[in-house]
C-alpha positions as CSV (number, residue, x, y, z in Angstrom):
1,M,-1.8,20.8,-7.6
2,S,1.9,20.3,-8.3
3,A,2.2,20.5,-12.2
4,N,5.8,19.9,-12.0
5,S,5.6,16.5,-10.1
6,A,7.5,13.5,-11.3
7,A,4.1,11.6,-11.3
8,F,2.6,14.2,-13.9
9,D,5.9,14.1,-16.1
10,H,5.7,10.3,-16.6
11,V,2.2,10.6,-17.5
12,N,3.4,13.0,-19.9
13,A,6.1,11.1,-21.3
14,F,4.8,7.4,-21.1
15,R,6.2,5.5,-23.7
16,W,4.0,2.0,-24.3
17,R,6.3,-0.9,-24.5
18,L,4.1,-3.2,-25.7
19,G,5.9,-4.0,-29.5
20,D,9.4,-4.5,-27.8
21,P,10.6,-7.1,-29.4
22,A,12.4,-8.4,-26.2
23,L,9.1,-9.2,-24.5
24,A,6.0,-11.0,-25.0
25,D,2.8,-8.4,-25.3
26,T,1.6,-10.1,-22.0
27,E,4.8,-9.3,-20.4
28,A,5.1,-5.7,-22.2
29,R,1.6,-5.2,-20.7
30,L,2.4,-6.2,-17.3
31,Y,5.5,-3.7,-17.4
32,D,3.2,-0.9,-18.5
33,L,0.9,-1.5,-15.8
34,G,3.3,-1.3,-13.1
35,V,4.4,1.8,-14.5
36,L,1.4,3.5,-14.7
37,R,0.4,1.8,-10.8
38,S,3.2,3.7,-9.5
39,V,2.8,7.3,-11.3
40,L,-0.5,7.1,-10.3
41,E,-0.4,6.0,-6.6
42,E,2.4,9.3,-6.4
43,A,-0.6,11.2,-8.5
44,V,-3.0,10.4,-5.5
45,E,-0.6,11.4,-2.9
46,I,0.3,14.5,-4.4
47,A,-3.7,15.2,-4.9
48,V,-4.2,13.8,-1.2
49,A,-1.6,16.0,0.4
50,D,-2.7,19.1,-1.5
51,A,-6.2,18.6,-0.8
52,R,-5.4,18.3,3.3
53,A,-2.9,21.3,2.7
54,E,-6.4,23.2,1.4
55,G,-8.3,21.8,4.6
56,V,-10.7,18.9,3.2
57,T,-11.3,16.4,5.9
58,W,-10.2,12.9,5.7
59,A,-13.8,12.0,5.7
60,K,-14.0,13.7,2.3
61,I,-10.8,12.5,0.9
62,G,-12.2,8.9,1.6
63,D,-15.3,9.4,-0.2
64,A,-13.5,11.1,-3.0
65,L,-11.3,7.7,-3.4
66,G,-13.7,5.0,-2.4
67,V,-12.3,4.0,0.8
68,T,-12.8,4.7,5.1
69,H,-11.7,7.9,6.1
70,Q,-9.5,5.3,8.7
71,A,-8.0,4.1,5.3
72,V,-6.8,7.1,3.9
73,I,-5.5,8.1,7.4
74,K,-3.3,5.3,7.9
75,R,-2.0,4.8,4.2
76,Y,-1.7,8.7,3.4
77,S,-1.0,10.4,6.8
78,K,2.6,11.5,7.4
79,G,2.6,8.9,10.7
80,G,0.8,6.3,8.5
81,A,2.1,3.1,7.5
82,R,2.9,2.6,3.8
């Protein structure tokens, strides 16, 4: 896996906004979850690309992610829609 990727750098340096006096706690939580969602999606994209580079089938990737192989191909193949 690409240890130097931006996704993993963000995870390691993540700062929670809870306690930010400019935000209500519920609003801060939403900001935090939005950042985490973006970081996790980037990490999944990297992991899928790494798995494909090692010859893992779309079906096995789909099984690992809990979706169909068609859904994985559509989302993560280079020609897939995003």
